[in-house]
N, C-alpha and C positions, 0 to 999 in steps of 0.2 A: 504494500500500500504506500503510495507516494507520501512524503512528509508534508504536512500542512503548516507551512510557515507563512507568516505575513511580513515580518521585518527581518532582514538579513544583514549582517556585516560580513563582507568578503575581504579577506586580507590576501594580497598577492605579494609573495616574497621576491627578494632580489634575484634569487637563482632561477625563478620562473621567467622574469622579465629581462634577464641578461644572458647574452651569448657567452660561449666559452672564452672569447677574446675580451670580455668585459664591456662590450657595447650593447645597447638596447636591442631586444628582439622585437621588432615592430610587427612581424607576422603574428607572434603570439599575443601581443597586445590587442591586435585587431580581432583575433578569435575570441578572446576573453570579453572584450567590449561587446561583441555580437551576442555572446551568451547572456551577459548582464542585461542587454537591451531586450532579449527574449523573455527574461524573468520579469522585467518591468512591464512588458506587454501582457503578462499573465496577472498583473495586479500586485506584484510583490514590491515592497520598499527595499531598496538596496543602498547601503552605505559602503563605499569602497575605501579601504585602507591600503595604500599602494606604496611600495618601495620603488626604487629605480631612479631617484633624482641624481644620485652620484654617477650612476652609469650613463644617464643622459648627458650630464656635464662632461664626462670623459669623452663623449662623442663630439664635443664642441671645442674643447680646449685641452692642451697637453701640459703636464706639470714637469718641471725638471726633476731629475732623479733624486736630488737631495732636498726636495721641498719638505717643509714641516708637515707632519702627518695630519695634525688637527687643522691647521690653516688650509692645507690642501683639500681636506674633506669639506671644509666650509666653502671654499671657492667652487669646488665641483657641484656641491649642493645648491649654491646660490644661482649658478649658471644653469644647472640641469633642471631645477624645479620649474623654471619657465618653459623649457623645452618639453618636459614631461607633461605638464598640464595643457600646453598647447596641442600636443599630440592627442591626449585624451579628449580635449574639446573637439578636435577635428573628427576623431573616430565616433564619438557619441553623436556629433552633429549629423553624421551620415545616417543615423537612426532617428533623427529629429528629437534628440534628447539634449538637455542642457546640463552641464556639470558645474560644480563650484569648488574652489580650493579652500581647504581648512587646514592651516598649519598650527600645530600645538606643541607645547612643552609640558613637562611635569608640573610646572607652577600653575598651569591652567586647571589642575584638578584639586588643588590644595584648599581653596577657599570655597565654602558652600555656595555663596551668592554667585561667584564667578562660574562655578560648576553649573548652576542652574541657568545662568545667562547663556553659557555655551550650549547647554541642552536645548534651550528655547530656539537658538539659531538653527540647530540641526532640525528641530521639529518644523520650523518654518520652511526650510529648504525642501523637506520631504513633502510637506503640504502642497508646495508649488510644483511638485514632480521634478525637482532638481536633484541630481545625484551628487551628494557630497563626496569629494575625494580628499581623504585625510592623509597627512604625512607628518612626521615629526619635523619641527623647524630646525633642521640640521645646521642652519647658518648660525644660530645663536646657542644651540643646545650642545654643551660640551661637558664632559666628566659627570659631576654630580647632578647636572640638570637633565641628563639624557635618560630616556627609557632604556630598559635592558635591550629592547629591539622593538620592531613594529608589531611583533606578536603581543607584547605587553600592551602597547597602545591600542591594538584592535580589541583586546579583552576589556580595557577600560571603556572604550567607546560602546561596546556591546552591552556592558553593564549600565552605563549612563543612559542609553536610549531604550533599555528594556527590550533588546532584540530577542527574537525567538531562537535565533541560531547564529553562530559564528562559524564561517567556513574559512579555514586556513589553507591556502594553496602553496605547496612547497614542491621540491623536485623528487620526492619519493612518494610511495603510495599511502604512507601513514606511519604508525608506530609498530615496530617489529620487536620480537622478543630476543633480538640479538642484532648484530651488524647487518643492515639490510643488503649489503653487498655479498653476503654469504648465502648460498643456496639452502642451508639448513635453517635459516631464520624464517619465522612465520609471522605474517601480518596479524596484528591484533585487531579484530573487527569491531569489538565493543569493549569499553572500559567503564566499569561501574563507579559511582560517586565515592564508594568506600575503598577503592583500589589504592594501594601504596606500593612502594618499593621500585619506582621507575628507574632509579639510579643503578639498580642491580643488573639491568639489561639494556638500558638506553644509553647510547654514547653521548658524551658531553662535547664532542667535537663540533666546532662552529662551521657554518656554511661558508662556501667559497667567497661569496660577495656580501653576505649579510653579517650582522653582529651576533645573531642568535644561533641556537642549535636545537636539536630535537629534544634534549632534556629540558631546556627552558620552555619549549612548546608544551611539553607534558605538564609541567608545573603550572603554567598559565592556564592551559585548557582545563585542568583539574579544578583550579580555583574558580574559573568562570562557570563550569558545570555545577559547582556547589551553589551558585546563585540562581539556578533554575534555567540556565541557557544551554542548549545543545551545542556541542563543539564538534566539528568535523575537520579532520586533517586529511588532505587528499593531494594527489599529484596534479599540479597545475599545467603540466606538459601533456596530459592525457586529453585527447580530443573530446570536446563536449563534456568536460568534467563537471561543470556546475549543474546542468540539468540531470546528469547521471547521479550525482550525490543526492539530489532531491527526489529522484525516482527510486533511490535505494538500489541502483544497479551497478554503481561504481565500487571497485575495491578500495576501501579507505578505512580509517579508524574513526569511530564515533564515541565521544565521551558523553555518556548518558547523564542527563541533568537531574539534580535534586529538585525538591519542590521549589516553586518560585519564591524568591526573597523579596522583602519589602524594598521600596525605593531608598529608604534611609540605609538599609544594609548594603545596597548596591553602591551607595555613595561611600560608605565606610570602606568597602572593598577596593575602591579606587583612590583612597586617601591614606596610604601607608605612612606618609611623611608629615601628616597634619596634626599629630597628637600634641597636645599642649603639655601633658605631664604623663607620668607612669604610675600605675597602681599595682603594688606587689601583692600576690594572693598566696594563701596557705594551701597545703596539699588538698585539704577537704574541698575548698572552693574550686580548685582546678579540676578535681575529679567530678564535682557536680556539674560544672559548666561543659565539660567534654564528654559526659555520659551520652552514649549513642541513643538517638531517638527521643531525647528529652530536652524540652526547652526550659532553661533555667535562668533566672535573673541573678545578677551579682549583688549579694547582700553585704553590708558592712562587716558582719561577723567573720567573713572570709578574707578580709583585707588586713594585711600585716604592716604595710607601709605605703606612704604616698610621697612621691618624688616630684616636686614642682607644684605649681599652682594652676587651678583651672576654675572656670565658672560653669554654671548650668548651661548645657547645650554644647559645651566644648567636647572635642574628641580626646579621649584618653587611651593610652596604651596599657594593656593588661599583660602582666608577666607573672611567672612563677617565682618562688622564693630565690631561685638562682639568677633571676633577671632575664630568663629566656622568654621571648615574646609568645603570647597566646592569641592575641587578636586586638581588636579595637572596639570601643564602645562610646556612646554619647552620654555624658554625665547628666543625671537627674537633678543634681545640685552641686554647689561649689566645693572646692577643696577644704574650705574652713569648716563647713558642716560635716564633711566626710571625716576630717580629723577628729571632730568631737565624737563621732559615732564609731570610730575605729574599733573593730573587734567586738562590737556590741550586738546582741541578739534583738529581735523584734523591732527592727528599724526598716525604713523604706529602702527599696533597692537603690544602690548607687547607679547601676545600669540595668534598665529593663531589657528583657530578652528580645523584644522587638527592635532594640537599638544596639544590638550586640553582634559583632561579626568576628567569628573565630577563624584564625588563619588555618587553612588545611595543613595537617602535619606534613612536613617536608618529605618527599619521596626519596 
């Protein structure tokens, strides 16, 4: 039975859009644009997260061999982003579709109001039948301001917009239980929300032209699936891959979604660097919050220490007694009252379970 999605985020990786020589693969871009146009014609909303700006820049300008790596990337991205979007605009125009450029950095996800403003912009573009094309602003995003890769960015966008599914197109068929280059490795068709241990069989090797690798894709996909969003990892070099994924005829990996999370939880999932303070929990509180199949609020009786100051409505980071991160929550009251109630029973929750996002256990 074909998958019944209404809103899709499609992420196209660098290795899909780039030839072996590092230059853009225009034929593949044309094929994928035609597939997205066909999905639009069926009534689906599509948000495109596309790599390829650096490759596009490389087709226009050459760098000296001793060029600074960071500055060189900024230059290629600045020049290439114009080329990439003009190419997309021309290709979508052949299908009578309009596209829009949206460049973002991590900072755009840290403030709740800014987050909502960005979401409203996306909603208006979709309402007007415009295809948003999203990319990291590589021109100004360096080191600590950078996303891990565009997979992380695609996951944030999917959560922000409440997408039904995220389709990640890479240069292999999906997640394998070993090195995909070996004939003994098997494709994992489905991965449950409770699955762990990816690092035991997924290589951490990065892709040739992108910053990420399959292990980072696994961790991101697992996190997004926990928010109630289906994640599909498929081979973008396979002919007709997007309709084949939706028709469930393509060989690929599907991360099964958990139940749908609230909008606040989805915001928390996209705000790992926004915590105002840290709240340290005892073992009993950790066990209660992480118990399978049980929604539990954080009570002051389980808090052993508060590090930093926060007000009602601020994001706080939850850790165990060793300081290891457990997740994020929205404070029901400020740190002054929390300190007064530290370790006490029969008190209001510091974080209600509706406003609590636990980080999936690292695989």
